[in-house]
mmCIF file of the N, C-alpha and C atoms, coordinates in Angstrom:
data_MODEL
# 
_entry.id   MODEL 
# 
loop_
_atom_site.group_PDB 
_atom_site.id 
_atom_site.type_symbol 
_atom_site.label_atom_id 
_atom_site.label_alt_id 
_atom_site.label_comp_id 
_atom_site.label_asym_id 
_atom_site.label_entity_id 
_atom_site.label_seq_id 
_atom_site.pdbx_PDB_ins_code 
_atom_site.Cartn_x 
_atom_site.Cartn_y 
_atom_site.Cartn_z 
_atom_site.occupancy 
_atom_site.B_iso_or_equiv 
_atom_site.pdbx_formal_charge 
_atom_site.auth_seq_id 
_atom_site.auth_comp_id 
_atom_site.auth_asym_id 
_atom_site.auth_atom_id 
_atom_site.pdbx_PDB_model_num 
ATOM 1   N N  . ILE A 1 1  ? 52.528 171.238 -55.970 1.00 0.00 ? 1  ILE A N  1 
ATOM 2   C CA . ILE A 1 1  ? 53.757 170.607 -56.400 1.00 0.00 ? 1  ILE A CA 1 
ATOM 3   C C  . ILE A 1 1  ? 54.104 171.167 -57.781 1.00 0.00 ? 1  ILE A C  1 
ATOM 4   N N  . SER A 1 2  ? 55.389 171.336 -58.034 1.00 0.00 ? 2  SER A N  1 
ATOM 5   C CA . SER A 1 2  ? 55.831 171.794 -59.343 1.00 0.00 ? 2  SER A CA 1 
ATOM 6   C C  . SER A 1 2  ? 57.168 171.128 -59.660 1.00 0.00 ? 2  SER A C  1 
ATOM 7   N N  . ARG A 1 3  ? 57.735 171.491 -60.778 1.00 0.00 ? 3  ARG A N  1 
ATOM 8   C CA . ARG A 1 3  ? 59.052 170.960 -61.138 1.00 0.00 ? 3  ARG A CA 1 
ATOM 9   C C  . ARG A 1 3  ? 60.130 171.425 -60.153 1.00 0.00 ? 3  ARG A C  1 
ATOM 10  N N  . ASN A 1 4  ? 59.877 172.539 -59.444 1.00 0.00 ? 4  ASN A N  1 
ATOM 11  C CA . ASN A 1 4  ? 60.906 173.107 -58.566 1.00 0.00 ? 4  ASN A CA 1 
ATOM 12  C C  . ASN A 1 4  ? 60.639 172.969 -57.074 1.00 0.00 ? 4  ASN A C  1 
ATOM 13  N N  . GLY A 1 5  ? 59.466 172.525 -56.670 1.00 0.00 ? 5  GLY A N  1 
ATOM 14  C CA . GLY A 1 5  ? 59.234 172.436 -55.237 1.00 0.00 ? 5  GLY A CA 1 
ATOM 15  C C  . GLY A 1 5  ? 57.843 171.997 -54.865 1.00 0.00 ? 5  GLY A C  1 
ATOM 16  N N  . VAL A 1 6  ? 57.623 171.978 -53.556 1.00 0.00 ? 6  VAL A N  1 
ATOM 17  C CA . VAL A 1 6  ? 56.358 171.520 -52.992 1.00 0.00 ? 6  VAL A CA 1 
ATOM 18  C C  . VAL A 1 6  ? 55.924 172.498 -51.909 1.00 0.00 ? 6  VAL A C  1 
ATOM 19  N N  . PHE A 1 7  ? 54.626 172.749 -51.843 1.00 0.00 ? 7  PHE A N  1 
ATOM 20  C CA . PHE A 1 7  ? 54.032 173.491 -50.729 1.00 0.00 ? 7  PHE A CA 1 
ATOM 21  C C  . PHE A 1 7  ? 53.030 172.559 -50.079 1.00 0.00 ? 7  PHE A C  1 
ATOM 22  N N  . LEU A 1 8  ? 53.154 172.378 -48.782 1.00 0.00 ? 8  LEU A N  1 
ATOM 23  C CA . LEU A 1 8  ? 52.258 171.499 -48.051 1.00 0.00 ? 8  LEU A CA 1 
ATOM 24  C C  . LEU A 1 8  ? 51.645 172.286 -46.913 1.00 0.00 ? 8  LEU A C  1 
ATOM 25  N N  . SER A 1 9  ? 50.343 172.142 -46.768 1.00 0.00 ? 9  SER A N  1 
ATOM 26  C CA . SER A 1 9  ? 49.646 172.838 -45.702 1.00 0.00 ? 9  SER A CA 1 
ATOM 27  C C  . SER A 1 9  ? 48.568 171.940 -45.133 1.00 0.00 ? 9  SER A C  1 
ATOM 28  N N  . HIS A 1 10 ? 48.294 172.139 -43.873 1.00 0.00 ? 10 HIS A N  1 
ATOM 29  C CA . HIS A 1 10 ? 47.218 171.399 -43.203 1.00 0.00 ? 10 HIS A CA 1 
ATOM 30  C C  . HIS A 1 10 ? 46.276 172.432 -42.601 1.00 0.00 ? 10 HIS A C  1 
ATOM 31  N N  . ILE A 1 11 ? 45.011 172.312 -42.894 1.00 0.00 ? 11 ILE A N  1 
ATOM 32  C CA . ILE A 1 11 ? 43.999 173.198 -42.325 1.00 0.00 ? 11 ILE A CA 1 
ATOM 33  C C  . ILE A 1 11 ? 43.173 172.353 -41.367 1.00 0.00 ? 11 ILE A C  1 
ATOM 34  N N  . TRP A 1 12 ? 43.225 172.680 -40.079 1.00 0.00 ? 12 TRP A N  1 
ATOM 35  C CA . TRP A 1 12 ? 42.528 171.915 -39.054 1.00 0.00 ? 12 TRP A CA 1 
ATOM 36  C C  . TRP A 1 12 ? 41.024 172.008 -39.229 1.00 0.00 ? 12 TRP A C  1 
ATOM 37  N N  . GLU A 1 13 ? 40.350 170.881 -39.045 1.00 0.00 ? 13 GLU A N  1 
ATOM 38  C CA . GLU A 1 13 ? 38.890 170.871 -39.157 1.00 0.00 ? 13 GLU A CA 1 
ATOM 39  C C  . GLU A 1 13 ? 38.259 171.755 -38.079 1.00 0.00 ? 13 GLU A C  1 
ATOM 40  N N  . VAL A 1 14 ? 38.725 171.603 -36.830 1.00 0.00 ? 14 VAL A N  1 
ATOM 41  C CA . VAL A 1 14 ? 38.262 172.459 -35.734 1.00 0.00 ? 14 VAL A CA 1 
ATOM 42  C C  . VAL A 1 14 ? 39.378 173.449 -35.465 1.00 0.00 ? 14 VAL A C  1 
ATOM 43  N N  . PRO A 1 15 ? 39.164 174.698 -35.583 1.00 0.00 ? 15 PRO A N  1 
ATOM 44  C CA . PRO A 1 15 ? 37.934 175.465 -35.640 1.00 0.00 ? 15 PRO A CA 1 
ATOM 45  C C  . PRO A 1 15 ? 37.558 175.970 -37.028 1.00 0.00 ? 15 PRO A C  1 
ATOM 46  N N  . ASN A 1 16 ? 38.278 175.594 -38.063 1.00 0.00 ? 16 ASN A N  1 
ATOM 47  C CA . ASN A 1 16 ? 38.071 176.223 -39.375 1.00 0.00 ? 16 ASN A CA 1 
ATOM 48  C C  . ASN A 1 16 ? 36.833 175.753 -40.120 1.00 0.00 ? 16 ASN A C  1 
ATOM 49  N N  . PHE A 1 17 ? 36.509 174.472 -40.037 1.00 0.00 ? 17 PHE A N  1 
ATOM 50  C CA . PHE A 1 17 ? 35.338 173.946 -40.734 1.00 0.00 ? 17 PHE A CA 1 
ATOM 51  C C  . PHE A 1 17 ? 34.178 173.634 -39.786 1.00 0.00 ? 17 PHE A C  1 
ATOM 52  N N  . ALA A 1 18 ? 34.519 173.260 -38.557 1.00 0.00 ? 18 ALA A N  1 
ATOM 53  C CA . ALA A 1 18 ? 33.496 172.885 -37.574 1.00 0.00 ? 18 ALA A CA 1 
ATOM 54  C C  . ALA A 1 18 ? 33.913 173.381 -36.199 1.00 0.00 ? 18 ALA A C  1 
ATOM 55  N N  . ASP A 1 19 ? 32.919 173.539 -35.333 1.00 0.00 ? 19 ASP A N  1 
ATOM 56  C CA . ASP A 1 19 ? 33.236 173.921 -33.958 1.00 0.00 ? 19 ASP A CA 1 
ATOM 57  C C  . ASP A 1 19 ? 33.473 172.657 -33.123 1.00 0.00 ? 19 ASP A C  1 
ATOM 58  N N  . GLN A 1 20 ? 33.708 172.818 -31.832 1.00 0.00 ? 20 GLN A N  1 
ATOM 59  C CA . GLN A 1 20 ? 34.014 171.684 -30.953 1.00 0.00 ? 20 GLN A CA 1 
ATOM 60  C C  . GLN A 1 20 ? 32.906 170.639 -30.913 1.00 0.00 ? 20 GLN A C  1 
ATOM 61  N N  . GLU A 1 21 ? 31.671 171.065 -31.173 1.00 0.00 ? 21 GLU A N  1 
ATOM 62  C CA . GLU A 1 21 ? 30.536 170.132 -31.166 1.00 0.00 ? 21 GLU A CA 1 
ATOM 63  C C  . GLU A 1 21 ? 30.333 169.460 -32.518 1.00 0.00 ? 21 GLU A C  1 
ATOM 64  N N  . GLY A 1 22 ? 31.114 169.833 -33.513 1.00 0.00 ? 22 GLY A N  1 
ATOM 65  C CA . GLY A 1 22 ? 30.991 169.248 -34.841 1.00 0.00 ? 22 GLY A CA 1 
ATOM 66  C C  . GLY A 1 22 ? 30.048 169.981 -35.771 1.00 0.00 ? 22 GLY A C  1 
ATOM 67  N N  . ASP A 1 23 ? 29.508 171.110 -35.319 1.00 0.00 ? 23 ASP A N  1 
ATOM 68  C CA . ASP A 1 23 ? 28.624 171.901 -36.176 1.00 0.00 ? 23 ASP A CA 1 
ATOM 69  C C  . ASP A 1 23 ? 29.446 172.726 -37.150 1.00 0.00 ? 23 ASP A C  1 
ATOM 70  N N  . ASP A 1 24 ? 28.925 172.871 -38.355 1.00 0.00 ? 24 ASP A N  1 
ATOM 71  C CA . ASP A 1 24 ? 29.624 173.647 -39.376 1.00 0.00 ? 24 ASP A CA 1 
ATOM 72  C C  . ASP A 1 24 ? 29.875 175.074 -38.905 1.00 0.00 ? 24 ASP A C  1 
ATOM 73  N N  . GLN A 1 25 ? 31.048 175.594 -39.238 1.00 0.00 ? 25 GLN A N  1 
ATOM 74  C CA . GLN A 1 25 ? 31.381 176.984 -38.954 1.00 0.00 ? 25 GLN A CA 1 
ATOM 75  C C  . GLN A 1 25 ? 30.859 177.861 -40.077 1.00 0.00 ? 25 GLN A C  1 
ATOM 76  N N  . SER A 1 26 ? 30.774 179.145 -39.812 1.00 0.00 ? 26 SER A N  1 
ATOM 77  C CA . SER A 1 26 ? 30.380 180.079 -40.862 1.00 0.00 ? 26 SER A CA 1 
ATOM 78  C C  . SER A 1 26 ? 31.512 180.213 -41.871 1.00 0.00 ? 26 SER A C  1 
ATOM 79  N N  . SER A 1 27 ? 31.178 180.620 -43.064 1.00 0.00 ? 27 SER A N  1 
ATOM 80  C CA . SER A 1 27 ? 32.181 180.824 -44.111 1.00 0.00 ? 27 SER A CA 1 
ATOM 81  C C  . SER A 1 27 ? 33.209 181.851 -43.691 1.00 0.00 ? 27 SER A C  1 
ATOM 82  N N  . ASN A 1 28 ? 32.796 182.847 -42.919 1.00 0.00 ? 28 ASN A N  1 
ATOM 83  C CA . ASN A 1 28 ? 33.729 183.899 -42.500 1.00 0.00 ? 28 ASN A CA 1 
ATOM 84  C C  . ASN A 1 28 ? 34.846 183.348 -41.624 1.00 0.00 ? 28 ASN A C  1 
ATOM 85  N N  . ILE A 1 29 ? 34.551 182.393 -40.779 1.00 0.00 ? 29 ILE A N  1 
ATOM 86  C CA . ILE A 1 29 ? 35.595 181.807 -39.934 1.00 0.00 ? 29 ILE A CA 1 
ATOM 87  C C  . ILE A 1 29 ? 36.609 181.083 -40.800 1.00 0.00 ? 29 ILE A C  1 
ATOM 88  N N  . PHE A 1 30 ? 36.146 180.293 -41.761 1.00 0.00 ? 30 PHE A N  1 
ATOM 89  C CA . PHE A 1 30 ? 37.071 179.622 -42.669 1.00 0.00 ? 30 PHE A CA 1 
ATOM 90  C C  . PHE A 1 30 ? 37.892 180.634 -43.460 1.00 0.00 ? 30 PHE A C  1 
ATOM 91  N N  . LEU A 1 31 ? 37.239 181.658 -43.982 1.00 0.00 ? 31 LEU A N  1 
ATOM 92  C CA . LEU A 1 31 ? 37.955 182.664 -44.762 1.00 0.00 ? 31 LEU A CA 1 
ATOM 93  C C  . LEU A 1 31 ? 39.020 183.360 -43.918 1.00 0.00 ? 31 LEU A C  1 
ATOM 94  N N  . ASP A 1 32 ? 38.663 183.751 -42.708 1.00 0.00 ? 32 ASP A N  1 
ATOM 95  C CA . ASP A 1 32 ? 39.605 184.474 -41.848 1.00 0.00 ? 32 ASP A CA 1 
ATOM 96  C C  . ASP A 1 32 ? 40.741 183.606 -41.337 1.00 0.00 ? 32 ASP A C  1 
ATOM 97  N N  . ASN A 1 33 ? 40.458 182.373 -40.950 1.00 0.00 ? 33 ASN A N  1 
ATOM 98  C CA . ASN A 1 33 ? 41.453 181.530 -40.292 1.00 0.00 ? 33 ASN A CA 1 
ATOM 99  C C  . ASN A 1 33 ? 42.263 180.643 -41.225 1.00 0.00 ? 33 ASN A C  1 
ATOM 100 N N  . ALA A 1 34 ? 41.806 180.436 -42.431 1.00 0.00 ? 34 ALA A N  1 
ATOM 101 C CA . ALA A 1 34 ? 42.497 179.500 -43.314 1.00 0.00 ? 34 ALA A CA 1 
ATOM 102 C C  . ALA A 1 34 ? 42.760 180.100 -44.696 1.00 0.00 ? 34 ALA A C  1 
ATOM 103 N N  . TYR A 1 35 ? 41.727 180.335 -45.440 1.00 0.00 ? 35 TYR A N  1 
ATOM 104 C CA . TYR A 1 35 ? 41.875 180.759 -46.833 1.00 0.00 ? 35 TYR A CA 1 
ATOM 105 C C  . TYR A 1 35 ? 42.670 182.052 -46.972 1.00 0.00 ? 35 TYR A C  1 
ATOM 106 N N  . ASN A 1 36 ? 42.279 183.076 -46.242 1.00 0.00 ? 36 ASN A N  1 
ATOM 107 C CA . ASN A 1 36 ? 42.967 184.366 -46.389 1.00 0.00 ? 36 ASN A CA 1 
ATOM 108 C C  . ASN A 1 36 ? 44.416 184.307 -45.947 1.00 0.00 ? 36 ASN A C  1 
ATOM 109 N N  . ILE A 1 37 ? 44.715 183.479 -44.954 1.00 0.00 ? 37 ILE A N  1 
ATOM 110 C CA . ILE A 1 37 ? 46.105 183.331 -44.522 1.00 0.00 ? 37 ILE A CA 1 
ATOM 111 C C  . ILE A 1 37 ? 46.931 182.677 -45.632 1.00 0.00 ? 37 ILE A C  1 
ATOM 112 N N  . LEU A 1 38 ? 46.410 181.627 -46.234 1.00 0.00 ? 38 LEU A N  1 
ATOM 113 C CA . LEU A 1 38 ? 47.130 180.994 -47.347 1.00 0.00 ? 38 LEU A CA 1 
ATOM 114 C C  . LEU A 1 38 ? 47.322 181.968 -48.507 1.00 0.00 ? 38 LEU A C  1 
ATOM 115 N N  . ARG A 1 39 ? 46.297 182.732 -48.765 1.00 0.00 ? 39 ARG A N  1 
ATOM 116 C CA . ARG A 1 39 ? 46.302 183.615 -49.926 1.00 0.00 ? 39 ARG A CA 1 
ATOM 117 C C  . ARG A 1 39 ? 47.122 184.876 -49.716 1.00 0.00 ? 39 ARG A C  1 
ATOM 118 N N  . GLU A 1 40 ? 47.069 185.467 -48.518 1.00 0.00 ? 40 GLU A N  1 
ATOM 119 C CA . GLU A 1 40 ? 47.629 186.794 -48.325 1.00 0.00 ? 40 GLU A CA 1 
ATOM 120 C C  . GLU A 1 40 ? 48.911 186.842 -47.506 1.00 0.00 ? 40 GLU A C  1 
ATOM 121 N N  . ASP A 1 41 ? 49.230 185.802 -46.776 1.00 0.00 ? 41 ASP A N  1 
ATOM 122 C CA . ASP A 1 41 ? 50.427 185.819 -45.942 1.00 0.00 ? 41 ASP A CA 1 
ATOM 123 C C  . ASP A 1 41 ? 51.663 185.971 -46.817 1.00 0.00 ? 41 ASP A C  1 
ATOM 124 N N  . GLU A 1 42 ? 52.587 186.802 -46.388 1.00 0.00 ? 42 GLU A N  1 
ATOM 125 C CA . GLU A 1 42 ? 53.771 187.070 -47.221 1.00 0.00 ? 42 GLU A CA 1 
ATOM 126 C C  . GLU A 1 42 ? 54.635 185.838 -47.438 1.00 0.00 ? 42 GLU A C  1 
ATOM 127 N N  . ASP A 1 43 ? 54.523 184.840 -46.568 1.00 0.00 ? 43 ASP A N  1 
ATOM 128 C CA . ASP A 1 43 ? 55.265 183.594 -46.738 1.00 0.00 ? 43 ASP A CA 1 
ATOM 129 C C  . ASP A 1 43 ? 54.369 182.451 -47.195 1.00 0.00 ? 43 ASP A C  1 
ATOM 130 N N  . GLY A 1 44 ? 53.131 182.748 -47.514 1.00 0.00 ? 44 GLY A N  1 
ATOM 131 C CA . GLY A 1 44 ? 52.161 181.719 -47.843 1.00 0.00 ? 44 GLY A CA 1 
ATOM 132 C C  . GLY A 1 44 ? 52.147 181.332 -49.305 1.00 0.00 ? 44 GLY A C  1 
ATOM 133 N N  . LEU A 1 45 ? 51.098 180.648 -49.660 1.00 0.00 ? 45 LEU A N  1 
ATOM 134 C CA . LEU A 1 45 ? 50.946 180.108 -51.001 1.00 0.00 ? 45 LEU A CA 1 
ATOM 135 C C  . LEU A 1 45 ? 50.978 181.191 -52.077 1.00 0.00 ? 45 LEU A C  1 
ATOM 136 N N  . ASN A 1 46 ? 50.354 182.318 -51.823 1.00 0.00 ? 46 ASN A N  1 
ATOM 137 C CA . ASN A 1 46 ? 50.331 183.390 -52.814 1.00 0.00 ? 46 ASN A CA 1 
ATOM 138 C C  . ASN A 1 46 ? 51.743 183.833 -53.194 1.00 0.00 ? 46 ASN A C  1 
ATOM 139 N N  . ALA A 1 47 ? 52.611 183.986 -52.213 1.00 0.00 ? 47 ALA A N  1 
ATOM 140 C CA . ALA A 1 47 ? 53.981 184.413 -52.489 1.00 0.00 ? 47 ALA A CA 1 
ATOM 141 C C  . ALA A 1 47 ? 54.721 183.383 -53.340 1.00 0.00 ? 47 ALA A C  1 
ATOM 142 N N  . LEU A 1 48 ? 54.456 182.103 -53.101 1.00 0.00 ? 48 LEU A N  1 
ATOM 143 C CA . LEU A 1 48 ? 55.171 181.050 -53.824 1.00 0.00 ? 48 LEU A CA 1 
ATOM 144 C C  . LEU A 1 48 ? 54.661 180.827 -55.235 1.00 0.00 ? 48 LEU A C  1 
ATOM 145 N N  . THR A 1 49 ? 53.504 181.393 -55.580 1.00 0.00 ? 49 THR A N  1 
ATOM 146 C CA . THR A 1 49 ? 52.948 181.203 -56.920 1.00 0.00 ? 49 THR A CA 1 
ATOM 147 C C  . THR A 1 49 ? 53.284 182.351 -57.866 1.00 0.00 ? 49 THR A C  1 
ATOM 148 N N  . GLN A 1 50 ? 54.076 183.295 -57.394 1.00 0.00 ? 50 GLN A N  1 
ATOM 149 C CA . GLN A 1 50 ? 54.486 184.407 -58.250 1.00 0.00 ? 50 GLN A CA 1 
ATOM 150 C C  . GLN A 1 50 ? 55.544 183.933 -59.250 1.00 0.00 ? 50 GLN A C  1 
ATOM 151 N N  . PRO A 1 51 ? 55.664 184.615 -60.400 1.00 0.00 ? 51 PRO A N  1 
ATOM 152 C CA . PRO A 1 51 ? 56.697 184.240 -61.370 1.00 0.00 ? 51 PRO A CA 1 
ATOM 153 C C  . PRO A 1 51 ? 58.081 184.165 -60.711 1.00 0.00 ? 51 PRO A C  1 
ATOM 154 N N  . GLU A 1 52 ? 58.851 183.199 -61.125 1.00 0.00 ? 52 GLU A N  1 
ATOM 155 C CA . GLU A 1 52 ? 60.208 182.937 -60.641 1.00 0.00 ? 52 GLU A CA 1 
ATOM 156 C C  . GLU A 1 52 ? 60.251 182.279 -59.258 1.00 0.00 ? 52 GLU A C  1 
ATOM 157 N N  . GLU A 1 53 ? 59.104 182.013 -58.641 1.00 0.00 ? 53 GLU A N  1 
ATOM 158 C CA . GLU A 1 53 ? 59.073 181.296 -57.367 1.00 0.00 ? 53 GLU A CA 1 
ATOM 159 C C  . GLU A 1 53 ? 58.851 179.800 -57.633 1.00 0.00 ? 53 GLU A C  1 
ATOM 160 N N  . ILE A 1 54 ? 58.956 178.973 -56.591 1.00 0.00 ? 54 ILE A N  1 
ATOM 161 C CA . ILE A 1 54 ? 58.919 177.521 -56.814 1.00 0.00 ? 54 ILE A CA 1 
ATOM 162 C C  . ILE A 1 54 ? 57.610 177.024 -57.408 1.00 0.00 ? 54 ILE A C  1 
ATOM 163 N N  . LEU A 1 55 ? 56.506 177.739 -57.169 1.00 0.00 ? 55 LEU A N  1 
ATOM 164 C CA . LEU A 1 55 ? 55.220 177.344 -57.737 1.00 0.00 ? 55 LEU A CA 1 
ATOM 165 C C  . LEU A 1 55 ? 54.744 178.330 -58.794 1.00 0.00 ? 55 LEU A C  1 
ATOM 166 N N  . GLY A 1 56 ? 55.673 179.101 -59.336 1.00 0.00 ? 56 GLY A N  1 
ATOM 167 C CA . GLY A 1 56 ? 55.331 180.056 -60.385 1.00 0.00 ? 56 GLY A CA 1 
ATOM 168 C C  . GLY A 1 56 ? 54.814 179.336 -61.624 1.00 0.00 ? 56 GLY A C  1 
ATOM 169 N N  . PRO A 1 57 ? 54.065 180.045 -62.463 1.00 0.00 ? 57 PRO A N  1 
ATOM 170 C CA . PRO A 1 57 ? 53.437 179.406 -63.628 1.00 0.00 ? 57 PRO A CA 1 
ATOM 171 C C  . PRO A 1 57 ? 54.426 178.726 -64.571 1.00 0.00 ? 57 PRO A C  1 
ATOM 172 N N  . GLU A 1 58 ? 55.631 179.229 -64.639 1.00 0.00 ? 58 GLU A N  1 
ATOM 173 C CA . GLU A 1 58 ? 56.628 178.625 -65.524 1.00 0.00 ? 58 GLU A CA 1 
ATOM 174 C C  . GLU A 1 58 ? 57.086 177.252 -65.045 1.00 0.00 ? 58 GLU A C  1 
ATOM 175 N N  . ASN A 1 59 ? 56.761 176.887 -63.817 1.00 0.00 ? 59 ASN A N  1 
ATOM 176 C CA . ASN A 1 59 ? 57.165 175.597 -63.253 1.00 0.00 ? 59 ASN A CA 1 
ATOM 177 C C  . ASN A 1 59 ? 56.071 174.543 -63.293 1.00 0.00 ? 59 ASN A C  1 
ATOM 178 N N  . GLY A 1 60 ? 54.948 174.850 -63.952 1.00 0.00 ? 60 GLY A N  1 
ATOM 179 C CA . GLY A 1 60 ? 53.879 173.867 -64.135 1.00 0.00 ? 60 GLY A CA 1 
ATOM 180 C C  . GLY A 1 60 ? 53.257 173.369 -62.839 1.00 0.00 ? 60 GLY A C  1 
ATOM 181 N N  . PRO A 1 61 ? 52.842 174.257 -61.948 1.00 0.00 ? 61 PRO A N  1 
ATOM 182 C CA . PRO A 1 61 ? 52.305 173.785 -60.670 1.00 0.00 ? 61 PRO A CA 1 
ATOM 183 C C  . PRO A 1 61 ? 50.987 173.023 -60.819 1.00 0.00 ? 61 PRO A C  1 
ATOM 184 N N  . GLU A 1 62 ? 50.782 172.054 -59.942 1.00 0.00 ? 62 GLU A N  1 
ATOM 185 C CA . GLU A 1 62 ? 49.540 171.297 -59.860 1.00 0.00 ? 62 GLU A CA 1 
ATOM 186 C C  . GLU A 1 62 ? 49.159 171.196 -58.396 1.00 0.00 ? 62 GLU A C  1 
ATOM 187 N N  . ALA A 1 63 ? 47.863 171.145 -58.121 1.00 0.00 ? 63 ALA A N  1 
ATOM 188 C CA . ALA A 1 63 ? 47.378 171.063 -56.736 1.00 0.00 ? 63 ALA A CA 1 
ATOM 189 C C  . ALA A 1 63 ? 46.737 169.709 -56.484 1.00 0.00 ? 63 ALA A C  1 
ATOM 190 N N  . PHE A 1 64 ? 46.996 169.172 -55.301 1.00 0.00 ? 64 PHE A N  1 
ATOM 191 C CA . PHE A 1 64 ? 46.376 167.946 -54.833 1.00 0.00 ? 64 PHE A CA 1 
ATOM 192 C C  . PHE A 1 64 ? 45.705 168.283 -53.506 1.00 0.00 ? 64 PHE A C  1 
ATOM 193 N N  . ILE A 1 65 ? 44.407 168.132 -53.437 1.00 0.00 ? 65 ILE A N  1 
ATOM 194 C CA . ILE A 1 65 ? 43.668 168.434 -52.220 1.00 0.00 ? 65 ILE A CA 1 
ATOM 195 C C  . ILE A 1 65 ? 43.147 167.119 -51.651 1.00 0.00 ? 65 ILE A C  1 
ATOM 196 N N  . ILE A 1 66 ? 43.537 166.836 -50.432 1.00 0.00 ? 66 ILE A N  1 
ATOM 197 C CA . ILE A 1 66 ? 43.163 165.585 -49.785 1.00 0.00 ? 66 ILE A CA 1 
ATOM 198 C C  . ILE A 1 66 ? 42.211 165.922 -48.641 1.00 0.00 ? 66 ILE A C  1 
ATOM 199 N N  . THR A 1 67 ? 41.048 165.305 -48.647 1.00 0.00 ? 67 THR A N  1 
ATOM 200 C CA . THR A 1 67 ? 40.056 165.545 -47.599 1.00 0.00 ? 67 THR A CA 1 
ATOM 201 C C  . THR A 1 67 ? 39.648 164.219 -46.976 1.00 0.00 ? 67 THR A C  1 
ATOM 202 N N  . PRO A 1 68 ? 39.427 164.206 -45.674 1.00 0.00 ? 68 PRO A N  1 
ATOM 203 C CA . PRO A 1 68 ? 38.985 162.963 -45.038 1.00 0.00 ? 68 PRO A CA 1 
ATOM 204 C C  . PRO A 1 68 ? 37.496 162.756 -45.235 1.00 0.00 ? 68 PRO A C  1 
ATOM 205 N N  . ASN A 1 69 ? 37.101 161.517 -45.298 1.00 0.00 ? 69 ASN A N  1 
ATOM 206 C CA . ASN A 1 69 ? 35.686 161.143 -45.299 1.00 0.00 ? 69 ASN A CA 1 
ATOM 207 C C  . ASN A 1 69 ? 34.863 161.781 -46.412 1.00 0.00 ? 69 ASN A C  1 
ATOM 208 N N  . ALA A 1 70 ? 35.445 162.114 -47.521 1.00 0.00 ? 70 ALA A N  1 
ATOM 209 C CA . ALA A 1 70 ? 34.689 162.703 -48.610 1.00 0.00 ? 70 ALA A CA 1 
ATOM 210 C C  . ALA A 1 70 ? 34.058 161.605 -49.454 1.00 0.00 ? 70 ALA A C  1 
ATOM 211 N N  . ASN A 1 71 ? 32.826 161.850 -49.866 1.00 0.00 ? 71 ASN A N  1 
ATOM 212 C CA . ASN A 1 71 ? 32.180 160.935 -50.791 1.00 0.00 ? 71 ASN A CA 1 
ATOM 213 C C  . ASN A 1 71 ? 31.996 161.672 -52.124 1.00 0.00 ? 71 ASN A C  1 
ATOM 214 N N  . GLU A 1 72 ? 31.480 161.001 -53.116 1.00 0.00 ? 72 GLU A N  1 
ATOM 215 C CA . GLU A 1 72 ? 31.342 161.600 -54.458 1.00 0.00 ? 72 GLU A CA 1 
ATOM 216 C C  . GLU A 1 72 ? 30.502 162.882 -54.407 1.00 0.00 ? 72 GLU A C  1 
ATOM 217 N N  . ARG A 1 73 ? 29.413 162.884 -53.659 1.00 0.00 ? 73 ARG A N  1 
ATOM 218 C CA . ARG A 1 73 ? 28.558 164.074 -53.572 1.00 0.00 ? 73 ARG A CA 1 
ATOM 219 C C  . ARG A 1 73 ? 29.318 165.250 -52.944 1.00 0.00 ? 73 ARG A C  1 
ATOM 220 N N  . ASP A 1 74 ? 30.101 164.985 -51.901 1.00 0.00 ? 74 ASP A N  1 
ATOM 221 C CA . ASP A 1 74 ? 30.877 166.050 -51.262 1.00 0.00 ? 74 ASP A CA 1 
ATOM 222 C C  . ASP A 1 74 ? 31.909 166.648 -52.225 1.00 0.00 ? 74 ASP A C  1 
ATOM 223 N N  . ARG A 1 75 ? 32.508 165.809 -53.046 1.00 0.00 ? 75 ARG A N  1 
ATOM 224 C CA . ARG A 1 75 ? 33.514 166.313 -53.988 1.00 0.00 ? 75 ARG A CA 1 
ATOM 225 C C  . ARG A 1 75 ? 32.907 167.163 -55.075 1.00 0.00 ? 75 ARG A C  1 
ATOM 226 N N  . MET A 1 76 ? 31.623 167.009 -55.344 1.00 0.00 ? 76 MET A N  1 
ATOM 227 C CA . MET A 1 76 ? 30.976 167.771 -56.411 1.00 0.00 ? 76 MET A CA 1 
ATOM 228 C C  . MET A 1 76 ? 30.523 169.147 -55.934 1.00 0.00 ? 76 MET A C  1 
ATOM 229 N N  . ARG A 1 77 ? 30.609 169.430 -54.629 1.00 0.00 ? 77 ARG A N  1 
ATOM 230 C CA . ARG A 1 77 ? 30.188 170.738 -54.123 1.00 0.00 ? 77 ARG A CA 1 
ATOM 231 C C  . ARG A 1 77 ? 31.148 171.813 -54.505 1.00 0.00 ? 77 ARG A C  1 
# 
């Protein structure tokens, strides 16, 4: 969120963080399916954080990350 706009994204738990059985996925799956897309996609978060864009540094952007079922220990990781 910034003075000029909002970027909202949802990253699905399955398959990005866990498989169908609930077992943790490898870091590579998360990187390939979620993080790198947000970072490198021409319409993604990276593009919007460039100067003169809605989340550019001159607009004072701030991030809010909402996770389900997180406890204090999970947030410290």
